[in-house]
C-alpha positions as CSV (number, residue, x, y, z in Angstrom):
1,X,-19.2,-39.0,-25.5
2,X,-19.5,-41.9,-23.0
3,X,-18.7,-41.4,-19.4
4,X,-15.5,-43.5,-19.5
5,X,-14.1,-41.1,-22.1
6,X,-14.6,-38.1,-19.9
7,X,-11.6,-38.5,-17.6
8,X,-9.5,-39.3,-20.6
9,X,-10.4,-36.1,-22.5
10,X,-9.9,-34.1,-19.3
11,X,-6.5,-35.7,-18.9
12,X,-5.6,-34.7,-22.4
13,X,-6.8,-31.2,-21.7
14,X,-4.3,-31.1,-18.8
15,X,-1.5,-32.6,-20.9
16,X,-0.1,-29.4,-22.2
17,X,3.3,-30.0,-20.9
18,X,3.6,-33.1,-23.1
19,X,2.7,-31.3,-26.3
20,X,5.0,-31.7,-29.2
21,X,6.8,-34.9,-28.3
22,X,5.6,-36.9,-31.3
23,X,7.4,-37.4,-34.6
24,X,7.8,-39.9,-37.4
25,X,5.6,-41.1,-40.2
26,X,1.8,-40.6,-40.2
27,X,1.0,-44.0,-38.7
28,X,3.8,-43.6,-36.1
29,X,2.6,-40.2,-35.0
30,X,-0.9,-41.4,-34.6
31,X,0.2,-44.5,-32.7
32,X,2.3,-42.2,-30.4
33,X,-0.8,-40.0,-29.8
34,X,-2.9,-43.1,-29.1
35,X,-0.4,-44.5,-26.6
36,X,0.0,-41.1,-24.9
37,X,-3.8,-40.6,-24.6
38,X,-4.2,-44.1,-23.2
39,X,-1.5,-43.6,-20.6
40,X,-3.1,-40.3,-19.5
41,X,-6.5,-42.1,-19.2
42,X,-4.9,-44.9,-17.1
43,X,-3.3,-42.3,-14.9
44,X,-6.7,-40.9,-14.2
45,X,-7.8,-44.3,-12.9
46,X,-9.6,-45.6,-16.0
47,X,-9.3,-49.4,-16.5
48,X,-6.8,-50.5,-19.2
49,X,-9.5,-51.8,-21.5
50,X,-11.7,-48.6,-21.2
51,X,-8.6,-46.5,-21.5
52,X,-7.7,-48.1,-24.8
53,X,-11.2,-47.8,-26.1
54,X,-11.6,-44.1,-25.0
55,X,-8.2,-43.1,-26.3
56,X,-9.1,-44.7,-29.7
57,X,-12.4,-42.7,-29.8
58,X,-10.6,-39.5,-29.0
59,X,-7.9,-40.1,-31.6
60,X,-10.5,-40.9,-34.3
61,X,-12.4,-37.7,-33.5
62,X,-9.1,-35.7,-33.6
63,X,-8.4,-37.3,-37.0
64,X,-11.8,-36.4,-38.3
65,X,-11.5,-32.7,-37.2
66,X,-8.0,-32.5,-38.6
67,X,-9.2,-33.7,-42.0
68,X,-12.1,-31.2,-41.8
69,X,-9.6,-28.4,-41.1
70,X,-7.6,-29.1,-44.3
71,X,-4.4,-29.6,-42.3
72,X,-4.5,-33.3,-41.7
73,X,-0.9,-34.6,-41.8
74,X,0.5,-31.1,-41.4
75,X,3.0,-30.3,-38.7
76,X,6.0,-28.1,-38.1
77,X,4.1,-25.1,-39.5
78,X,5.3,-22.6,-36.9
79,X,8.4,-21.3,-38.5
80,X,6.9,-21.0,-42.0
81,X,3.8,-19.2,-40.5
82,X,6.1,-16.8,-38.6
83,X,7.9,-16.0,-41.8
84,X,4.8,-14.6,-43.5
85,X,4.9,-10.8,-43.9
86,X,1.2,-10.2,-44.7
87,X,-2.2,-11.8,-44.6
88,X,-4.3,-13.4,-41.9
89,X,-1.6,-15.2,-39.9
90,X,0.7,-12.1,-39.9
91,X,-2.1,-10.0,-38.5
92,X,-3.2,-12.6,-36.0
93,X,0.2,-13.2,-34.6
94,X,0.8,-9.5,-34.2
95,X,-2.5,-9.3,-32.4
96,X,-1.8,-12.0,-29.9
97,X,1.7,-10.8,-29.3
98,X,0.4,-7.3,-28.4
99,X,-2.8,-8.3,-26.6
100,X,-2.0,-11.6,-25.0
101,X,1.8,-11.6,-24.5
102,X,2.3,-14.6,-26.9
103,X,6.0,-15.1,-27.8
104,X,7.3,-16.5,-31.1
105,X,8.4,-19.7,-29.2
106,X,4.8,-20.2,-28.1
107,X,3.7,-19.9,-31.7
108,X,6.3,-22.4,-32.9
109,X,5.5,-24.9,-30.2
110,X,1.7,-24.8,-30.9
111,X,1.9,-24.8,-34.7
112,X,4.7,-27.3,-34.9
113,X,2.3,-29.8,-33.4
114,X,0.7,-32.4,-35.6
115,X,-2.8,-31.1,-36.5
116,X,-4.4,-34.2,-34.9
117,X,-2.7,-33.4,-31.6
118,X,-3.9,-29.8,-31.8
119,X,-7.5,-31.1,-32.3
120,X,-7.2,-33.6,-29.5
121,X,-6.1,-30.9,-27.1
122,X,-9.1,-28.8,-28.1
123,X,-11.4,-31.8,-27.6
124,X,-10.0,-32.2,-24.1
125,X,-10.7,-28.6,-23.3
126,X,-14.3,-28.8,-24.5
127,X,-15.0,-32.0,-22.5
128,X,-13.4,-30.5,-19.3
129,X,-15.5,-27.4,-19.6
130,X,-18.7,-29.4,-20.2
131,X,-17.9,-31.7,-17.2
132,X,-17.3,-28.7,-15.0
133,X,-20.6,-27.0,-16.1
134,X,-22.7,-30.2,-15.6
135,X,-21.1,-30.8,-12.2
136,X,-22.1,-27.3,-11.1
137,X,-25.7,-27.9,-12.4
138,X,-25.9,-31.1,-10.4
139,X,-24.9,-29.1,-7.3
140,X,-28.0,-27.0,-7.9
141,X,-26.3,-23.9,-9.4
142,X,-28.2,-22.0,-12.1
143,X,-26.9,-22.1,-15.7
144,X,-25.5,-18.6,-15.2
145,X,-23.7,-19.5,-12.0
146,X,-22.5,-22.8,-13.5
147,X,-21.0,-20.8,-16.4
148,X,-19.3,-18.6,-13.9
149,X,-17.9,-21.7,-12.1
150,X,-16.3,-22.9,-15.4
151,X,-14.7,-19.5,-16.1
152,X,-13.3,-19.3,-12.6
153,X,-12.0,-22.9,-12.8
154,X,-10.6,-23.4,-16.2
155,X,-8.5,-21.2,-18.6
156,X,-10.7,-20.6,-21.7
157,X,-9.0,-20.7,-25.1
158,X,-10.2,-19.8,-28.6
159,X,-9.1,-20.7,-32.1
160,X,-7.9,-17.8,-34.3
161,X,-11.2,-17.7,-36.3
162,X,-13.1,-17.1,-33.0
163,X,-10.8,-15.0,-31.0
164,X,-13.4,-12.2,-30.9
165,X,-15.7,-14.5,-29.0
166,X,-15.8,-13.7,-25.3
167,X,-17.2,-14.5,-21.9
168,X,-18.8,-11.5,-20.2
169,X,-17.1,-9.3,-22.6
170,X,-13.7,-10.8,-21.8
171,X,-11.5,-12.1,-24.6
172,X,-10.5,-15.8,-24.9
173,X,-6.9,-16.8,-24.5
174,X,-5.1,-18.0,-27.6
175,X,-4.2,-21.7,-27.7
176,X,-0.6,-20.6,-28.4
177,X,-0.4,-19.8,-24.6
178,X,-1.7,-23.1,-23.4
179,X,1.6,-24.9,-22.8
180,X,3.0,-22.0,-20.9
181,X,-0.2,-21.7,-18.8
182,X,-0.3,-25.4,-18.0
183,X,3.3,-25.3,-16.8
184,X,2.4,-22.4,-14.6
185,X,-0.5,-24.3,-13.1
186,X,1.5,-27.5,-12.8
187,X,1.9,-27.1,-9.0
188,X,-1.8,-27.8,-8.5
189,X,-2.5,-31.6,-8.6
190,X,-5.5,-31.1,-10.9
191,X,-3.6,-28.8,-13.2
192,X,-6.7,-26.7,-13.6
193,X,-7.7,-24.5,-10.7
194,X,-5.1,-21.9,-9.8
195,X,-4.2,-22.7,-6.1
196,X,-3.7,-19.1,-5.1
197,X,-5.7,-17.0,-7.5
198,X,-6.9,-13.8,-5.7
199,X,-10.6,-14.5,-6.0
200,X,-11.6,-11.1,-4.8
201,X,-9.8,-9.5,-7.7
202,X,-10.3,-11.9,-10.6
203,X,-13.5,-13.9,-11.3
204,X,-12.1,-15.5,-14.4
205,X,-8.9,-17.5,-14.8
206,X,-8.2,-15.7,-18.1
207,X,-8.1,-12.3,-16.4
208,X,-5.5,-13.5,-13.9
209,X,-3.5,-15.2,-16.7
210,X,-3.4,-11.9,-18.5
211,X,-2.4,-10.1,-15.3
212,X,0.6,-12.3,-14.6
213,X,1.7,-12.3,-18.3
214,X,1.6,-8.5,-18.3
215,X,3.8,-8.5,-15.1
216,X,6.3,-10.9,-16.5
217,X,5.3,-13.7,-14.0
218,X,4.4,-16.3,-16.7
């Protein structure tokens, strides 16, 4: 992805509090997503022409991934998925409720999004993580220390199929928590680094998120 798209994708990663504001027909939803991505790029200081181009590239990648997922055009899935009484989603939702403190409202919000929007949020996260990692390498950190920097700077999310993936043996956060976490971190201008995380107790943002969820603070 070209350099000018980096700030745009990072902005979309930070845009959790705007999730779910898009509705209408297929073309209308994608136009709204394009306009939102473009506005977030411009807010990050990207020129109007580059913002439009980068937002278009991100949207097209989101559309491609949505089609590959088999859920292109699907939205408002949350309530139907919560009504299932057996199978993969039933088991998954029970797991994230018990392990991660996910609430039914979190599930509805995430899965009621249009699939393209979900994919664009994931793209933004990947780009933000890559930028943080490469920035640490440019500062002279080793790959291991650069990875630690990413984990101490950004919440790390995983899709249901890969929830057993981990960093240093620690479980990823479910995307269903993303909007709540972003609102919680909103006080920090970057929207990424917790401004008062107790670094001596938690080396990974995910660990602190789980702590505050468990204590009813998020």
